[in-house]
Biotite code that builds the C-alpha atoms (Angstrom):
import biotite.structure as struc

atoms = struc.array([
    struc.Atom([3.156, 15.644, -7.673], chain_id="A", res_id=1, res_name="MET", atom_name="CA", element="C"),
    struc.Atom([4.219, 16.507, -11.221], chain_id="A", res_id=2, res_name="THR", atom_name="CA", element="C"),
    struc.Atom([4.435, 13.288, -13.167], chain_id="A", res_id=3, res_name="ARG", atom_name="CA", element="C"),
    struc.Atom([7.695, 14.302, -14.896], chain_id="A", res_id=4, res_name="GLY", atom_name="CA", element="C"),
    struc.Atom([9.369, 14.384, -11.505], chain_id="A", res_id=5, res_name="ARG", atom_name="CA", element="C"),
    struc.Atom([8.159, 10.979, -10.362], chain_id="A", res_id=6, res_name="VAL", atom_name="CA", element="C"),
    struc.Atom([11.041, 8.515, -10.082], chain_id="A", res_id=7, res_name="ARG", atom_name="CA", element="C"),
    struc.Atom([10.192, 4.847, -10.626], chain_id="A", res_id=8, res_name="VAL", atom_name="CA", element="C"),
    struc.Atom([12.467, 1.913, -9.833], chain_id="A", res_id=9, res_name="LEU", atom_name="CA", element="C"),
    struc.Atom([11.682, -1.078, -12.076], chain_id="A", res_id=10, res_name="VAL", atom_name="CA", element="C"),
    struc.Atom([13.092, -4.431, -10.915], chain_id="A", res_id=11, res_name="VAL", atom_name="CA", element="C"),
    struc.Atom([12.984, -7.575, -13.074], chain_id="A", res_id=12, res_name="ASP", atom_name="CA", element="C"),
    struc.Atom([15.549, -10.161, -14.169], chain_id="A", res_id=13, res_name="ASP", atom_name="CA", element="C"),
    struc.Atom([13.893, -10.550, -17.600], chain_id="A", res_id=14, res_name="ASP", atom_name="CA", element="C"),
    struc.Atom([15.671, -8.095, -19.957], chain_id="A", res_id=15, res_name="PRO", atom_name="CA", element="C"),
    struc.Atom([12.706, -8.027, -22.341], chain_id="A", res_id=16, res_name="GLY", atom_name="CA", element="C"),
    struc.Atom([10.201, -7.053, -19.662], chain_id="A", res_id=17, res_name="ILE", atom_name="CA", element="C"),
    struc.Atom([12.630, -4.581, -18.118], chain_id="A", res_id=18, res_name="LEU", atom_name="CA", element="C"),
    struc.Atom([13.126, -2.829, -21.462], chain_id="A", res_id=19, res_name="THR", atom_name="CA", element="C"),
    struc.Atom([9.431, -2.789, -22.373], chain_id="A", res_id=20, res_name="ALA", atom_name="CA", element="C"),
    struc.Atom([8.344, -1.406, -19.000], chain_id="A", res_id=21, res_name="VAL", atom_name="CA", element="C"),
    struc.Atom([11.114, 1.207, -18.989], chain_id="A", res_id=22, res_name="LYS", atom_name="CA", element="C"),
    struc.Atom([10.153, 2.405, -22.463], chain_id="A", res_id=23, res_name="GLN", atom_name="CA", element="C"),
    struc.Atom([6.458, 2.625, -21.590], chain_id="A", res_id=24, res_name="ALA", atom_name="CA", element="C"),
    struc.Atom([7.117, 4.434, -18.297], chain_id="A", res_id=25, res_name="MET", atom_name="CA", element="C"),
    struc.Atom([9.555, 6.856, -19.910], chain_id="A", res_id=26, res_name="THR", atom_name="CA", element="C"),
    struc.Atom([7.118, 7.604, -22.718], chain_id="A", res_id=27, res_name="ALA", atom_name="CA", element="C"),
    struc.Atom([4.475, 8.352, -20.083], chain_id="A", res_id=28, res_name="ALA", atom_name="CA", element="C"),
    struc.Atom([6.747, 10.967, -18.509], chain_id="A", res_id=29, res_name="GLY", atom_name="CA", element="C"),
    struc.Atom([8.284, 9.091, -15.581], chain_id="A", res_id=30, res_name="TYR", atom_name="CA", element="C"),
    struc.Atom([11.957, 9.009, -14.658], chain_id="A", res_id=31, res_name="GLN", atom_name="CA", element="C"),
    struc.Atom([12.949, 5.335, -14.681], chain_id="A", res_id=32, res_name="VAL", atom_name="CA", element="C"),
    struc.Atom([15.804, 3.505, -12.959], chain_id="A", res_id=33, res_name="VAL", atom_name="CA", element="C"),
    struc.Atom([16.182, -0.263, -13.430], chain_id="A", res_id=34, res_name="THR", atom_name="CA", element="C"),
    struc.Atom([17.683, -3.202, -11.565], chain_id="A", res_id=35, res_name="ALA", atom_name="CA", element="C"),
    struc.Atom([18.029, -6.824, -12.699], chain_id="A", res_id=36, res_name="ALA", atom_name="CA", element="C"),
    struc.Atom([18.225, -8.533, -9.299], chain_id="A", res_id=37, res_name="ASP", atom_name="CA", element="C"),
    struc.Atom([17.307, -8.002, -5.659], chain_id="A", res_id=38, res_name="GLY", atom_name="CA", element="C"),
    struc.Atom([20.721, -6.837, -4.465], chain_id="A", res_id=39, res_name="VAL", atom_name="CA", element="C"),
    struc.Atom([20.914, -4.156, -7.150], chain_id="A", res_id=40, res_name="LEU", atom_name="CA", element="C"),
    struc.Atom([17.308, -3.192, -6.388], chain_id="A", res_id=41, res_name="ALA", atom_name="CA", element="C"),
    struc.Atom([18.134, -2.417, -2.757], chain_id="A", res_id=42, res_name="LEU", atom_name="CA", element="C"),
    struc.Atom([21.249, -0.503, -3.766], chain_id="A", res_id=43, res_name="GLU", atom_name="CA", element="C"),
    struc.Atom([19.380, 1.562, -6.357], chain_id="A", res_id=44, res_name="ARG", atom_name="CA", element="C"),
    struc.Atom([16.579, 2.223, -3.892], chain_id="A", res_id=45, res_name="PHE", atom_name="CA", element="C"),
    struc.Atom([19.036, 3.779, -1.418], chain_id="A", res_id=46, res_name="GLU", atom_name="CA", element="C"),
    struc.Atom([20.758, 5.776, -4.169], chain_id="A", res_id=47, res_name="GLN", atom_name="CA", element="C"),
    struc.Atom([17.694, 7.094, -5.977], chain_id="A", res_id=48, res_name="VAL", atom_name="CA", element="C"),
    struc.Atom([14.959, 7.165, -3.283], chain_id="A", res_id=49, res_name="LEU", atom_name="CA", element="C"),
    struc.Atom([12.232, 6.506, -5.873], chain_id="A", res_id=50, res_name="PRO", atom_name="CA", element="C"),
    struc.Atom([8.609, 7.557, -5.550], chain_id="A", res_id=51, res_name="ASP", atom_name="CA", element="C"),
    struc.Atom([7.397, 4.108, -6.655], chain_id="A", res_id=52, res_name="LEU", atom_name="CA", element="C"),
    struc.Atom([8.836, 0.606, -7.031], chain_id="A", res_id=53, res_name="VAL", atom_name="CA", element="C"),
    struc.Atom([7.722, -1.958, -9.643], chain_id="A", res_id=54, res_name="LEU", atom_name="CA", element="C"),
    struc.Atom([9.042, -5.276, -8.378], chain_id="A", res_id=55, res_name="LEU", atom_name="CA", element="C"),
    struc.Atom([9.212, -8.825, -9.729], chain_id="A", res_id=56, res_name="ASP", atom_name="CA", element="C"),
    struc.Atom([9.085, -11.676, -7.194], chain_id="A", res_id=57, res_name="LEU", atom_name="CA", element="C"),
    struc.Atom([11.275, -14.357, -8.736], chain_id="A", res_id=58, res_name="MET", atom_name="CA", element="C"),
    struc.Atom([14.802, -12.938, -8.998], chain_id="A", res_id=59, res_name="MET", atom_name="CA", element="C"),
    struc.Atom([18.383, -14.074, -8.384], chain_id="A", res_id=60, res_name="PRO", atom_name="CA", element="C"),
    struc.Atom([20.412, -13.284, -5.252], chain_id="A", res_id=61, res_name="ARG", atom_name="CA", element="C"),
    struc.Atom([17.544, -11.677, -3.276], chain_id="A", res_id=62, res_name="VAL", atom_name="CA", element="C"),
    struc.Atom([13.910, -12.450, -4.047], chain_id="A", res_id=63, res_name="GLY", atom_name="CA", element="C"),
    struc.Atom([11.197, -9.871, -4.475], chain_id="A", res_id=64, res_name="GLY", atom_name="CA", element="C"),
    struc.Atom([9.429, -10.568, -1.191], chain_id="A", res_id=65, res_name="LEU", atom_name="CA", element="C"),
    struc.Atom([12.651, -9.960, 0.737], chain_id="A", res_id=66, res_name="GLU", atom_name="CA", element="C"),
    struc.Atom([13.301, -6.781, -1.222], chain_id="A", res_id=67, res_name="VAL", atom_name="CA", element="C"),
    struc.Atom([9.763, -5.668, -0.389], chain_id="A", res_id=68, res_name="CYS", atom_name="CA", element="C"),
    struc.Atom([10.269, -6.476, 3.290], chain_id="A", res_id=69, res_name="ARG", atom_name="CA", element="C"),
    struc.Atom([13.528, -4.537, 3.510], chain_id="A", res_id=70, res_name="GLN", atom_name="CA", element="C"),
    struc.Atom([12.128, -1.484, 1.735], chain_id="A", res_id=71, res_name="ILE", atom_name="CA", element="C"),
    struc.Atom([9.003, -1.520, 3.854], chain_id="A", res_id=72, res_name="ARG", atom_name="CA", element="C"),
    struc.Atom([11.040, -1.737, 7.090], chain_id="A", res_id=73, res_name="ALA", atom_name="CA", element="C"),
    struc.Atom([12.220, 1.853, 6.564], chain_id="A", res_id=74, res_name="ASP", atom_name="CA", element="C"),
    struc.Atom([9.986, 3.402, 3.923], chain_id="A", res_id=75, res_name="SER", atom_name="CA", element="C"),
    struc.Atom([6.367, 3.903, 2.940], chain_id="A", res_id=76, res_name="GLY", atom_name="CA", element="C"),
    struc.Atom([7.253, 4.153, -0.764], chain_id="A", res_id=77, res_name="THR", atom_name="CA", element="C"),
    struc.Atom([4.484, 2.527, -2.839], chain_id="A", res_id=78, res_name="PRO", atom_name="CA", element="C"),
    struc.Atom([5.375, -0.924, -4.192], chain_id="A", res_id=79, res_name="ILE", atom_name="CA", element="C"),
    struc.Atom([3.615, -2.734, -7.032], chain_id="A", res_id=80, res_name="ILE", atom_name="CA", element="C"),
    struc.Atom([4.462, -6.402, -7.481], chain_id="A", res_id=81, res_name="ILE", atom_name="CA", element="C"),
    struc.Atom([4.317, -7.880, -10.989], chain_id="A", res_id=82, res_name="PHE", atom_name="CA", element="C"),
    struc.Atom([4.835, -11.618, -11.209], chain_id="A", res_id=83, res_name="SER", atom_name="CA", element="C"),
    struc.Atom([3.878, -14.814, -13.029], chain_id="A", res_id=84, res_name="VAL", atom_name="CA", element="C"),
    struc.Atom([2.856, -16.173, -9.631], chain_id="A", res_id=85, res_name="LYS", atom_name="CA", element="C"),
    struc.Atom([-0.821, -15.325, -9.385], chain_id="A", res_id=86, res_name="GLY", atom_name="CA", element="C"),
    struc.Atom([-2.381, -17.538, -6.721], chain_id="A", res_id=87, res_name="SER", atom_name="CA", element="C"),
    struc.Atom([-4.330, -16.016, -3.841], chain_id="A", res_id=88, res_name="GLU", atom_name="CA", element="C"),
    struc.Atom([-1.606, -17.214, -1.448], chain_id="A", res_id=89, res_name="ALA", atom_name="CA", element="C"),
    struc.Atom([1.076, -15.393, -3.480], chain_id="A", res_id=90, res_name="ASP", atom_name="CA", element="C"),
    struc.Atom([-0.951, -12.181, -3.538], chain_id="A", res_id=91, res_name="ILE", atom_name="CA", element="C"),
    struc.Atom([-1.720, -12.338, 0.191], chain_id="A", res_id=92, res_name="VAL", atom_name="CA", element="C"),
    struc.Atom([1.962, -12.970, 1.011], chain_id="A", res_id=93, res_name="SER", atom_name="CA", element="C"),
    struc.Atom([3.006, -9.934, -0.998], chain_id="A", res_id=94, res_name="ALA", atom_name="CA", element="C"),
    struc.Atom([0.353, -7.707, 0.571], chain_id="A", res_id=95, res_name="LEU", atom_name="CA", element="C"),
    struc.Atom([1.282, -8.905, 4.052], chain_id="A", res_id=96, res_name="ASP", atom_name="CA", element="C"),
    struc.Atom([4.912, -8.067, 3.292], chain_id="A", res_id=97, res_name="MET", atom_name="CA", element="C"),
    struc.Atom([3.892, -4.502, 2.481], chain_id="A", res_id=98, res_name="GLY", atom_name="CA", element="C"),
    struc.Atom([3.073, -4.374, -1.243], chain_id="A", res_id=99, res_name="ALA", atom_name="CA", element="C"),
    struc.Atom([0.400, -1.901, -2.351], chain_id="A", res_id=100, res_name="ASP", atom_name="CA", element="C"),
    struc.Atom([-0.763, -3.661, -5.505], chain_id="A", res_id=101, res_name="ASP", atom_name="CA", element="C"),
    struc.Atom([-0.169, -6.863, -7.478], chain_id="A", res_id=102, res_name="TYR", atom_name="CA", element="C"),
    struc.Atom([-0.216, -7.377, -11.243], chain_id="A", res_id=103, res_name="VAL", atom_name="CA", element="C"),
    struc.Atom([-0.069, -10.882, -12.719], chain_id="A", res_id=104, res_name="VAL", atom_name="CA", element="C"),
    struc.Atom([2.090, -11.486, -15.805], chain_id="A", res_id=105, res_name="LYS", atom_name="CA", element="C"),
    struc.Atom([1.457, -11.331, -18.684], chain_id="A", res_id=106, res_name="PRO", atom_name="CA", element="C"),
    struc.Atom([-0.131, -7.894, -18.491], chain_id="A", res_id=107, res_name="PHE", atom_name="CA", element="C"),
    struc.Atom([-0.907, -5.031, -20.845], chain_id="A", res_id=108, res_name="HIS", atom_name="CA", element="C"),
    struc.Atom([1.363, -2.021, -20.403], chain_id="A", res_id=109, res_name="LEU", atom_name="CA", element="C"),
    struc.Atom([-1.700, 0.234, -20.409], chain_id="A", res_id=110, res_name="ALA", atom_name="CA", element="C"),
    struc.Atom([-3.040, -1.661, -17.394], chain_id="A", res_id=111, res_name="GLU", atom_name="CA", element="C"),
    struc.Atom([0.283, -1.337, -15.583], chain_id="A", res_id=112, res_name="LEU", atom_name="CA", element="C"),
    struc.Atom([0.368, 2.414, -16.217], chain_id="A", res_id=113, res_name="LEU", atom_name="CA", element="C"),
    struc.Atom([-3.183, 2.716, -14.891], chain_id="A", res_id=114, res_name="ALA", atom_name="CA", element="C"),
    struc.Atom([-2.161, 0.850, -11.729], chain_id="A", res_id=115, res_name="ARG", atom_name="CA", element="C"),
    struc.Atom([0.830, 3.176, -11.319], chain_id="A", res_id=116, res_name="VAL", atom_name="CA", element="C"),
    struc.Atom([-1.354, 6.270, -11.596], chain_id="A", res_id=117, res_name="ARG", atom_name="CA", element="C"),
    struc.Atom([-3.858, 4.844, -9.128], chain_id="A", res_id=118, res_name="ALA", atom_name="CA", element="C"),
    struc.Atom([-1.228, 3.912, -6.534], chain_id="A", res_id=119, res_name="VAL", atom_name="CA", element="C"),
    struc.Atom([0.407, 7.339, -6.747], chain_id="A", res_id=120, res_name="LEU", atom_name="CA", element="C"),
    struc.Atom([-2.993, 8.987, -6.163], chain_id="A", res_id=121, res_name="ARG", atom_name="CA", element="C"),
    struc.Atom([-3.832, 6.921, -3.102], chain_id="A", res_id=122, res_name="ARG", atom_name="CA", element="C"),
    struc.Atom([-3.340, 8.362, 0.321], chain_id="A", res_id=123, res_name="GLY", atom_name="CA", element="C"),
    struc.Atom([-3.474, 11.951, -0.970], chain_id="A", res_id=124, res_name="SER", atom_name="CA", element="C"),
    struc.Atom([-7.188, 12.657, -0.559], chain_id="A", res_id=125, res_name="ARG", atom_name="CA", element="C"),
    struc.Atom([-7.964, 14.847, 2.466], chain_id="A", res_id=126, res_name="PRO", atom_name="CA", element="C"),
    struc.Atom([-10.727, 13.929, 4.882], chain_id="A", res_id=127, res_name="LEU", atom_name="CA", element="C"),
    struc.Atom([-11.697, 17.475, 5.771], chain_id="A", res_id=128, res_name="GLY", atom_name="CA", element="C"),
    struc.Atom([-11.828, 16.728, 9.498], chain_id="A", res_id=129, res_name="GLN", atom_name="CA", element="C"),
    struc.Atom([-9.778, 15.531, 12.448], chain_id="A", res_id=130, res_name="ARG", atom_name="CA", element="C"),
    struc.Atom([-10.808, 12.062, 13.614], chain_id="A", res_id=131, res_name="VAL", atom_name="CA", element="C"),
    struc.Atom([-10.096, 10.809, 17.137], chain_id="A", res_id=132, res_name="VAL", atom_name="CA", element="C"),
    struc.Atom([-11.044, 7.347, 18.398], chain_id="A", res_id=133, res_name="CYS", atom_name="CA", element="C"),
    struc.Atom([-9.634, 6.794, 21.882], chain_id="A", res_id=134, res_name="GLY", atom_name="CA", element="C"),
    struc.Atom([-5.840, 7.055, 21.576], chain_id="A", res_id=135, res_name="ALA", atom_name="CA", element="C"),
    struc.Atom([-5.986, 6.807, 17.783], chain_id="A", res_id=136, res_name="LEU", atom_name="CA", element="C"),
    struc.Atom([-5.810, 10.194, 16.065], chain_id="A", res_id=137, res_name="GLU", atom_name="CA", element="C"),
    struc.Atom([-5.943, 10.931, 12.347], chain_id="A", res_id=138, res_name="ILE", atom_name="CA", element="C"),
    struc.Atom([-4.720, 14.447, 11.558], chain_id="A", res_id=139, res_name="ASP", atom_name="CA", element="C"),
    struc.Atom([-6.160, 15.027, 8.116], chain_id="A", res_id=140, res_name="THR", atom_name="CA", element="C"),
    struc.Atom([-4.634, 18.452, 7.600], chain_id="A", res_id=141, res_name="GLU", atom_name="CA", element="C"),
    struc.Atom([-1.083, 17.175, 8.035], chain_id="A", res_id=142, res_name="GLN", atom_name="CA", element="C"),
    struc.Atom([-1.834, 13.673, 6.780], chain_id="A", res_id=143, res_name="HIS", atom_name="CA", element="C"),
    struc.Atom([-0.553, 12.138, 10.031], chain_id="A", res_id=144, res_name="LEU", atom_name="CA", element="C"),
    struc.Atom([-1.668, 9.208, 12.176], chain_id="A", res_id=145, res_name="VAL", atom_name="CA", element="C"),
    struc.Atom([-0.737, 8.681, 15.821], chain_id="A", res_id=146, res_name="SER", atom_name="CA", element="C"),
    struc.Atom([-1.560, 6.312, 18.665], chain_id="A", res_id=147, res_name="VAL", atom_name="CA", element="C"),
    struc.Atom([-1.208, 7.591, 22.243], chain_id="A", res_id=148, res_name="ALA", atom_name="CA", element="C"),
    struc.Atom([0.865, 10.487, 20.927], chain_id="A", res_id=149, res_name="GLY", atom_name="CA", element="C"),
    struc.Atom([3.236, 8.199, 18.998], chain_id="A", res_id=150, res_name="ARG", atom_name="CA", element="C"),
    struc.Atom([3.454, 8.915, 15.286], chain_id="A", res_id=151, res_name="SER", atom_name="CA", element="C"),
    struc.Atom([2.741, 5.892, 13.069], chain_id="A", res_id=152, res_name="VAL", atom_name="CA", element="C"),
    struc.Atom([4.100, 5.657, 9.532], chain_id="A", res_id=153, res_name="ALA", atom_name="CA", element="C"),
    struc.Atom([1.595, 4.257, 7.034], chain_id="A", res_id=154, res_name="LEU", atom_name="CA", element="C"),
    struc.Atom([2.007, 3.396, 3.377], chain_id="A", res_id=155, res_name="THR", atom_name="CA", element="C"),
    struc.Atom([-0.261, 5.262, 0.942], chain_id="A", res_id=156, res_name="PRO", atom_name="CA", element="C"),
    struc.Atom([-2.594, 2.286, 0.579], chain_id="A", res_id=157, res_name="ILE", atom_name="CA", element="C"),
    struc.Atom([-2.782, 1.746, 4.349], chain_id="A", res_id=158, res_name="GLU", atom_name="CA", element="C"),
    struc.Atom([-3.651, 5.397, 4.833], chain_id="A", res_id=159, res_name="TYR", atom_name="CA", element="C"),
    struc.Atom([-6.239, 5.287, 2.045], chain_id="A", res_id=160, res_name="ALA", atom_name="CA", element="C"),
    struc.Atom([-8.081, 2.384, 3.700], chain_id="A", res_id=161, res_name="VAL", atom_name="CA", element="C"),
    struc.Atom([-7.882, 3.996, 7.148], chain_id="A", res_id=162, res_name="LEU", atom_name="CA", element="C"),
    struc.Atom([-9.061, 7.302, 5.707], chain_id="A", res_id=163, res_name="ALA", atom_name="CA", element="C"),
    struc.Atom([-12.088, 5.674, 4.107], chain_id="A", res_id=164, res_name="GLU", atom_name="CA", element="C"),
    struc.Atom([-13.009, 4.058, 7.421], chain_id="A", res_id=165, res_name="LEU", atom_name="CA", element="C"),
    struc.Atom([-12.453, 7.386, 9.192], chain_id="A", res_id=166, res_name="ALA", atom_name="CA", element="C"),
    struc.Atom([-14.775, 9.180, 6.785], chain_id="A", res_id=167, res_name="ARG", atom_name="CA", element="C"),
    struc.Atom([-17.431, 6.705, 7.902], chain_id="A", res_id=168, res_name="ASN", atom_name="CA", element="C"),
    struc.Atom([-16.455, 6.269, 11.566], chain_id="A", res_id=169, res_name="ALA", atom_name="CA", element="C"),
    struc.Atom([-18.979, 4.050, 13.318], chain_id="A", res_id=170, res_name="GLY", atom_name="CA", element="C"),
    struc.Atom([-20.456, 2.784, 10.047], chain_id="A", res_id=171, res_name="ARG", atom_name="CA", element="C"),
    struc.Atom([-19.822, -0.649, 8.597], chain_id="A", res_id=172, res_name="VAL", atom_name="CA", element="C"),
    struc.Atom([-18.145, -0.627, 5.192], chain_id="A", res_id=173, res_name="LEU", atom_name="CA", element="C"),
    struc.Atom([-18.372, -3.866, 3.272], chain_id="A", res_id=174, res_name="THR", atom_name="CA", element="C"),
    struc.Atom([-15.266, -5.362, 1.729], chain_id="A", res_id=175, res_name="THR", atom_name="CA", element="C"),
    struc.Atom([-16.741, -4.622, -1.695], chain_id="A", res_id=176, res_name="ARG", atom_name="CA", element="C"),
    struc.Atom([-17.269, -0.961, -0.782], chain_id="A", res_id=177, res_name="MET", atom_name="CA", element="C"),
    struc.Atom([-13.659, -0.603, 0.377], chain_id="A", res_id=178, res_name="LEU", atom_name="CA", element="C"),
    struc.Atom([-12.389, -2.248, -2.789], chain_id="A", res_id=179, res_name="LEU", atom_name="CA", element="C"),
    struc.Atom([-14.465, 0.030, -5.001], chain_id="A", res_id=180, res_name="GLN", atom_name="CA", element="C"),
    struc.Atom([-13.553, 3.232, -3.161], chain_id="A", res_id=181, res_name="ARG", atom_name="CA", element="C"),
    struc.Atom([-9.859, 2.595, -2.561], chain_id="A", res_id=182, res_name="VAL", atom_name="CA", element="C"),
    struc.Atom([-8.711, 0.265, -5.347], chain_id="A", res_id=183, res_name="TRP", atom_name="CA", element="C"),
    struc.Atom([-11.391, 0.755, -8.018], chain_id="A", res_id=184, res_name="GLY", atom_name="CA", element="C"),
    struc.Atom([-14.161, -1.158, -9.761], chain_id="A", res_id=185, res_name="GLU", atom_name="CA", element="C"),
    struc.Atom([-11.781, -3.678, -11.337], chain_id="A", res_id=186, res_name="GLN", atom_name="CA", element="C"),
    struc.Atom([-10.830, -4.985, -7.866], chain_id="A", res_id=187, res_name="TYR", atom_name="CA", element="C"),
    struc.Atom([-14.287, -5.807, -6.515], chain_id="A", res_id=188, res_name="VAL", atom_name="CA", element="C"),
    struc.Atom([-13.516, -9.526, -6.215], chain_id="A", res_id=189, res_name="ASP", atom_name="CA", element="C"),
    struc.Atom([-10.019, -9.128, -4.698], chain_id="A", res_id=190, res_name="ALA", atom_name="CA", element="C"),
    struc.Atom([-11.100, -9.591, -1.086], chain_id="A", res_id=191, res_name="THR", atom_name="CA", element="C"),
    struc.Atom([-7.598, -10.641, -0.065], chain_id="A", res_id=192, res_name="GLU", atom_name="CA", element="C"),
    struc.Atom([-6.434, -7.057, -0.676], chain_id="A", res_id=193, res_name="TYR", atom_name="CA", element="C"),
    struc.Atom([-8.625, -5.697, 2.112], chain_id="A", res_id=194, res_name="VAL", atom_name="CA", element="C"),
    struc.Atom([-7.779, -8.549, 4.475], chain_id="A", res_id=195, res_name="LYS", atom_name="CA", element="C"),
    struc.Atom([-4.066, -7.979, 3.973], chain_id="A", res_id=196, res_name="GLY", atom_name="CA", element="C"),
    struc.Atom([-4.233, -4.234, 4.566], chain_id="A", res_id=197, res_name="ILE", atom_name="CA", element="C"),
    struc.Atom([-6.425, -4.644, 7.656], chain_id="A", res_id=198, res_name="MET", atom_name="CA", element="C"),
    struc.Atom([-3.882, -7.062, 9.127], chain_id="A", res_id=199, res_name="ARG", atom_name="CA", element="C"),
    struc.Atom([-1.111, -4.553, 8.516], chain_id="A", res_id=200, res_name="ARG", atom_name="CA", element="C"),
    struc.Atom([-3.104, -1.664, 9.998], chain_id="A", res_id=201, res_name="LEU", atom_name="CA", element="C"),
    struc.Atom([-3.924, -3.642, 13.134], chain_id="A", res_id=202, res_name="ARG", atom_name="CA", element="C"),
    struc.Atom([-0.268, -4.529, 13.688], chain_id="A", res_id=203, res_name="VAL", atom_name="CA", element="C"),
    struc.Atom([0.624, -0.831, 13.453], chain_id="A", res_id=204, res_name="LYS", atom_name="CA", element="C"),
    struc.Atom([-2.325, 0.710, 15.294], chain_id="A", res_id=205, res_name="LEU", atom_name="CA", element="C"),
    struc.Atom([-3.814, -1.760, 17.754], chain_id="A", res_id=206, res_name="GLU", atom_name="CA", element="C"),
    struc.Atom([-2.463, -2.358, 21.301], chain_id="A", res_id=207, res_name="PRO", atom_name="CA", element="C"),
    struc.Atom([-3.356, -6.029, 20.744], chain_id="A", res_id=208, res_name="ASP", atom_name="CA", element="C"),
    struc.Atom([-3.821, -6.838, 17.028], chain_id="A", res_id=209, res_name="PRO", atom_name="CA", element="C"),
    struc.Atom([-5.477, -10.174, 17.905], chain_id="A", res_id=210, res_name="ALA", atom_name="CA", element="C"),
    struc.Atom([-8.184, -8.300, 19.850], chain_id="A", res_id=211, res_name="HIS", atom_name="CA", element="C"),
    struc.Atom([-8.686, -5.010, 17.970], chain_id="A", res_id=212, res_name="PRO", atom_name="CA", element="C"),
    struc.Atom([-10.383, -2.063, 19.632], chain_id="A", res_id=213, res_name="ARG", atom_name="CA", element="C"),
    struc.Atom([-10.216, 0.467, 16.773], chain_id="A", res_id=214, res_name="TYR", atom_name="CA", element="C"),
    struc.Atom([-10.497, -1.506, 13.536], chain_id="A", res_id=215, res_name="LEU", atom_name="CA", element="C"),
    struc.Atom([-13.374, -3.894, 14.054], chain_id="A", res_id=216, res_name="LEU", atom_name="CA", element="C"),
    struc.Atom([-14.558, -6.764, 11.882], chain_id="A", res_id=217, res_name="THR", atom_name="CA", element="C"),
    struc.Atom([-18.298, -7.119, 11.492], chain_id="A", res_id=218, res_name="GLU", atom_name="CA", element="C"),
    struc.Atom([-18.651, -10.781, 10.633], chain_id="A", res_id=219, res_name="ARG", atom_name="CA", element="C"),
    struc.Atom([-20.090, -11.474, 7.168], chain_id="A", res_id=220, res_name="HIS", atom_name="CA", element="C"),
    struc.Atom([-20.431, -7.718, 6.623], chain_id="A", res_id=221, res_name="LEU", atom_name="CA", element="C"),
    struc.Atom([-17.129, -5.845, 6.575], chain_id="A", res_id=222, res_name="GLY", atom_name="CA", element="C"),
    struc.Atom([-15.170, -3.447, 8.769], chain_id="A", res_id=223, res_name="TYR", atom_name="CA", element="C"),
    struc.Atom([-15.724, -0.291, 10.782], chain_id="A", res_id=224, res_name="ARG", atom_name="CA", element="C"),
    struc.Atom([-13.688, 2.240, 12.708], chain_id="A", res_id=225, res_name="LEU", atom_name="CA", element="C"),
    struc.Atom([-14.877, 2.125, 16.303], chain_id="A", res_id=226, res_name="ASN", atom_name="CA", element="C"),
    struc.Atom([-16.047, 5.637, 17.224], chain_id="A", res_id=227, res_name="ASP", atom_name="CA", element="C"),
    struc.Atom([-17.134, 4.571, 20.718], chain_id="A", res_id=228, res_name="LEU", atom_name="CA", element="C"),
    struc.Atom([-13.643, 3.964, 22.161], chain_id="A", res_id=229, res_name="VAL", atom_name="CA", element="C"),
    struc.Atom([-13.332, 6.029, 25.357], chain_id="A", res_id=230, res_name="PRO", atom_name="CA", element="C"),
    struc.Atom([-10.566, 8.599, 25.658], chain_id="A", res_id=231, res_name="GLY", atom_name="CA", element="C"),
    struc.Atom([-7.262, 7.432, 27.053], chain_id="A", res_id=232, res_name="GLU", atom_name="CA", element="C"),
    struc.Atom([-4.477, 9.202, 28.902], chain_id="A", res_id=233, res_name="ALA", atom_name="CA", element="C"),
    struc.Atom([-1.697, 10.261, 26.552], chain_id="A", res_id=234, res_name="VAL", atom_name="CA", element="C"),
    struc.Atom([1.855, 10.967, 27.669], chain_id="A", res_id=235, res_name="GLU", atom_name="CA", element="C"),
    struc.Atom([3.495, 13.856, 25.851], chain_id="A", res_id=236, res_name="ARG", atom_name="CA", element="C"),
])
């Protein structure tokens, strides 16, 4: 994707932050649309159909988590949360709601731009093979995922994690390895990121998320994609 064509929706009720982020993003070559509250954010999202959303949590009328939830209900558009709320519980809540990344205020604009570039890259790396585990199929050529013939929409970060597990089907990947390979070296201690994405993937892919058959947890070690699931009948 050519960076000059990337549309970014920036949502924050602080005029100073909104202006600073818009200026930095515009200078970096992005097309920027802004919104100062949650209602306007949802309206602008429908009007513009951005390629990325930068979203504050604490806003009037409709809060950031609700905006995130509503966007994620119909779209896999990457969402980066930036907020003064920086506890593990806040980060986990945002990830569970569908966010792809989380930046705690105050932040350096250079860091935010790096996060934007990283999120836009995720989910675009091909695997080079077709991976089938029981009824779960990952079509790497078309960048599609299906379960029992039913197409499943994943966000870029969800696909990136699943793709990394698929590249190593049957092997255990530690949480640290997933963080390094998908998010980057600066995230090696953010274990809640992996936990949140795995929960989301299981809800989307597993027949019974509480008793996963594809995305297995190896206690005290990490996660693996189960390559020993027997084939299942698929209705087409």
